[in-house]
N, C-alpha and C positions, 0 to 999 in steps of 0.2 A: 743399249740405254743403261746408264749407271746412276746411282745415287752417291752423293759425296758425304763422307763422315769426316769432320775435321779437315785439316789441310792436306794430309797425305794418305789417309785410309779410304779406299774406294770400295764400295759394295756393288755387286751386280744385281740387276733386276732378274727375276725368274722368267726370262724370255729366251729366245732362241739365239741371242748374240753369241758370237765366238770370240769376241774381243775381251781380253782380261787386262786390266790396268797393271802395269809392272809394279806399282807401289805395293800391291798385295804381297810381293816377295821381298822388296828391298826397303820398304818404309818402316822406320822404327815405330811410328805412330800406329800403323796397322798391326805390327807385331804386338805392341802393347795392348791393343784392343783384343787380339786373340787371347792373350794371357789373362785378360779380365773377363771376357765374355764366352770364350770357347772352352779352353782347357779345364776350368773349374766346373763345367757343367756337362761334360761328355763322359761316357763310360770308356775307360781305357784299360788295356791289358797291363797289369802290374807284374804278373809272373805266372808260372805254371804251378799247379798244386804240388807237383813233385819237388819243387824248390823249397817247400816248407812242409815236409812229410811228418815230422814228429812234433808232439806237443812242446811248445817253447821255442820252436824254430821261428826266425823272423827274417824278413827281407826288406831293405829300404828301396822304395821306388821314388825317383826324383823326376819331377816335371816342372821346368822353369825354376823358380826359387822355392817351390813347395816340396817338402820331404814327407813321405807317407810310409809308416811302418805297417807291413803286412805280417800278421802273427797267427800261428796255429795255436789257438787258445784251448782247444779240446780236440779229441781224436777226429771228430766230424765237423769242427767249427773253425772257420778262418775269420779273423777280425782285422780291421785296419784303423789306424789312428794317425792324426796329424802328429808328426814327430817333434813334439815339444812338451816340455814340462809345464804343468798347470801352475807352477810357482813363478819361475822367472824365464820360461820359454826355452830352456836349454834343450839341445838335441839329445834324445835319449839313447839312440843307437845309430850305427852306420853300417853300410854294407850288408852282409849276411851273417847269420850266426844262430845261437841258441841261448835263450834265457834259462840257463841251467838250473837256477833256483826256483823256476816257475814263478818269477816275479820280474817286473820291470822297475829298475832303480835308477834314479837320476844321479849322475856322477857329481853334481855340484853340491846340493844340500841333502841328498840321500832320501828324498821323498820316494815312496814305493807304491807300486800298483800291482794288482792281480793281472793275470793275462787277459781277463775279460774287461779290463779297463777300470774296474772299481778301485778306489784308493785304499791302500793297505796301511799306509802310515804317512802322516804329516808330522815331521819331527817338531816337537815342542808346539803342538797345535794349540795348546792353552794360551800361548802368547799372541795368537792371531785373533782378530775379531771373528765372531761366529761365521763359519762357512758350512754350507750344506754339502752333503756327499756328492751331489751332482756338480757342484762348483769345482770340486777338486778331482773329479774323475778325468780320465784321458778323453780328449776330444775325438769323437769317432768319425770315421769316413765310411760311406756306404760301400758294401762289398757285394759283388755278384759272382756267381760261378757258373760256367758253362764249358763243356768240352775239355775239361781239365785245366782251363784258364781261370785265373783269379782277376776279376775286374774291379776297379775302384772308381768312385764318383764322389767328388767333393760337395756336390749339390744335394742336400737332403730332400729336395722337392723334385728331383729329376725323375723321368719315367722309369719304370722297372726295366731291368737289364734285357729281358727277353723281348720287350717292346722295342727297345733301342736296336737290338740285333735283327729283328724281323726283316726278311724271312730266312736269314742265314741258318739258324738252328734246324729248320726243316730241310733246307736244301742240302746241308752238309751232314745231316744225321747219318747217312750210310757210311761216311768216312770214319766214324767213331773216333773223333778227336780225343775223347777221354782216355783211349787206349794208347795214345802216342807217348813216347818218351824221348828225351833229348839224346841226340847223338853228338851234337856239337853246339857250342854257344860262343859266339865271337862278337866283340863290340869294338867299334872304332869311332873316331870323330871326323866328320866331313865338313869342309869349309864352304857351306852353302846353307841357305834357308831350308827349313825342314820340308816345306812343300816342294821345293825343287828336287829333293831327294826322293820323296814318295812318288812324285811325277815320273821319275826315271824308271819305275817298276810298274806303272799303272797304265801304260799304253805301249802298243807295238809299233807305232809309227817310226820310232827312232832306230829300229833294228837295221834298216837299210843304210842309215847314216853312221851309226855308232858301232854296230856289230856286223859289218858286211860279210864276215866269214860264216855267219849263221845262215845266210841266204841259200847256201848249198842244200840245206835240208829243212828250211822253214819257208812255207808259203805265207809270208807276212801279209800279203794282200787279201787273204781269205779269213783273217782273224775276225772273230765275232765279239761284239761289245754289248753289254747289257747292264742297265742300272735298275736297282730295286731298293726301295726304302732309302736308308742312309748310304747304302753300300753299292758295290758294282762287281763285275767280273769280266774277264776276257778269255778267249779261247773256248775250250770245251766243245760242245756239240756232238755230232756223230763221229764215230771212229774213222780214222784215216784208212783209206784203201791201199795207200802206198806211201813211200817216202820220196819226195821230189823237191827240186830246188824252187826258189821263188821265180815267178815268171819275169821278174825284173832282170834276171840274168840272161834271158833270151836263149836258153839252151833248148835243144830238141830231145825228144825221147831217144834213149840210147846213148846220150852223152854222159851218163853217170851210172855208177854201180850202187844199187840200193844197199848192199851189205856194207860197203865202205861208208856210205852216208850214215847208216845206223850206228856204226862203230864211232864215227867222227862225232855224231850228235852226243852220244853217251860219254865220250871223252871230254867234250866241252862242258857238259852239265853233270859231271860225275857225282857231285854232291847230292843229287836228287835220287840216286839209285843205290841199291844194295851192292856190296862188293862182289858177292857171288853172282849177282845178276850181270855185272860188268864182265866177269870171267866167262859166263856162258855166251854172251853176245860176241866176245872175242873168238870163241871156238866156232860160232856160227859162220864166221867169215870163210872157213875152209871146209865145213861140212856140206854135203849135198842137201838141198831142200827136200822135204817130203813132197811127194807128187801132188800137184794141184795147190800147193801152198806158196804164198808170196813170202818175201823176207819179213814183212810186217806181221803176217799171220804167224810165222815161226817165232818171232820175238814175243808177240802177245801170248802165245802158248807158254813160252819160257817164263814170262812174268807171272801169269796166273798160277802155273805149277809151283813156282818158287814161293809165292804168297801162301799157297795151301800147305806146302811143306813146312813153312814156318809156323803153321797153326793159326794163321790170320783168319778171322771171321769175316767172310766176304758177303754175308747175308745182307740183303738190301741194296747192294750195288748192281746196277744194270750192266748188261754186257758191254755197252759203250763206256760206262764209267770205269770198268775194269781195265780198259786199255787206252784211256785218254787222260789228259791232264786238264785241270781247270785252274785259272788264276783268279783269286778273289781279292777284292779290296775291302777291308774292314775299317769303316770310318771311325776315327779320323786318320789313323797313323800306322796301320799294318796292312801289308800286301804280300802275296806270295803264291806260288804254284802248289797244287794239291794233286797227289797221285794216291791210288789205293795203297795204304801201308806207309805213306811218308808225305811230308810237306816241308817246304822251306819257307820261313816267314821272315820278312824284313820289318822290324819295328823301328820307327823313327820318331824323334821328339826334339824340341829345342834344347840346345846345350846351355842351361842356365837362362839368362835373359838376353842372350846374344842372337839377334835375328840372322846372323851370318854363320852360325855354327850349329851343327846337328849331331846328336848321338844316334848312331845306327847300330842296332842289334841284328845279327844274322843267326837265326835259329834253324837248325836242322833237326826234325823230329821224325821218328819212325815207330812202327809197331815192333816191339821186341818179339823174339821167338817165343813159342808157347812154353810157359814155365820159367822163362828167364826173369830173374830179379835184377833190375838195373839201378845202380846208384846214380845220383845226379852227376853229370859230367863237369869237368873243369870249365869255369868261365874265363875266357881269355880276352884281355883288353889290349888294344893297339892304339895308343894315343895319336900316332902318326900312321895314317892308313897306308902311306906309300912305303913304309918299312916292311910290309908283308906282301908276298905274292898271293893274291886272292884268286888267281886264275884269269885268263885273258878277258872273259866277258865281264866279270866284276871289276877288274882293273880298268876296263874301258868306261864303265859306268861311273866309277869313283873319280876318275880323272876328268870326266866330262862336267860334273856338277859345279866345280869351281869356275869353269869357263862360262857356264850358263849364268851363274850369279853375277860374275864380273861384267858380262856383256849386258845384263839387264840394267846396270847402273849407267850405261852410256847415254849421253844426251840424244844420241841418234835412235835410241830405242823408245818409240812413242807408245807402244802397247804390245801385247802378246796376242798373236793370231793363232788360235787353236783350230785344228782340223775337227770339224763338227762330228765326224764319225769316228775316226781313228784315235782322237783324243777326247772322246765324249766322256770317258770316266773321269778325266781331270776336270772338265767343265762341271760335271755333276758334283765333284768334291767341293768346288768353289761355291756352288749354289747351296749346298748343305751347310757349309761354314757360315754363310750369310744368314741362315735361319737362326743361328745362335747369336750373331753379332747384332741383329736388330731387335732382339727380345729385351 
């Protein structure tokens, strides 16, 4: 059952239907509705705190046609402002940098502000009609901080950040996100609607079609899905007892070598692991296993020993969490796998006001070794995703999204039929989106 808004934007009812109108992905009208009703009212990750570590550091976060300046205004304070001058609306800064003079200055008429947003100078103020200090201060955007992330929300009346995130802060507390630091930061543009891109990483149903090579070590049929609050997750659960292929392949016990499967898995997903972890697993291929230990037992011991050697605080992590991965979806636009000591996050957002283009950030974060001081890594931008080799799995995903978007435009595409279990996270996302669209 659906409700219709306008000519092209279709809303779902909060029922059990698995039919999603394609217009939610390809309609300009629906996209415009999201830009009006969704993005200005949700908490979204603008950056990590380590990206603005010093007083005066700033970062520009862009969503649609809105530019927001995140500024370290004091050692323990991060502010955010709409990136416009209170005089004539001029953009005040772009990209990343530092306001070295501890003030924000408009390049056009030289109005100046303190880092806390208060006006420092209106040039020739005596020539203007009377203006209050509030009228000439920078227009502030709400800021929230959790887990080392800086969130922004353009709605002054939105719920507090921790309410929006509930229950993620509790569930993810043992992973100590605040201790993570960037290992790599890569951004590209993908030719598809932003929801098509987030969908590609928010369900495991596509593995057998898009990534058949992963079936040798992934039992995709056993993946668990869970929705809570605005958010969702997949995978996780109890630790694996062994590494085995998907039952889709029809193989029998003895048809595979677990050591080879482990090495293959880590080669395919190398960005998720420490370099010395990869080396130890390679050595495991030729070493005899300890008596009574499986290949997975030996690997789990390697990983826990490595984390402890790096000085990682494992307090609070259960035995199962130490040796399993979890994939979380942070509504509306971030998803990624989490391991003790590391996570890979995919942040997606509309590229300007184009419903057919998406900015995708690929963040790899890890716990530094004890005592290691790590500077912010280089941000690398690839305007043409196909100009870089992202690895087989990511190349497959990126290649796929353009075909998905193009196919949805077909007159033969009458609607999207989602698997109510294996694509339940995607259906949940649509229902949460609708809560914003009908307000």
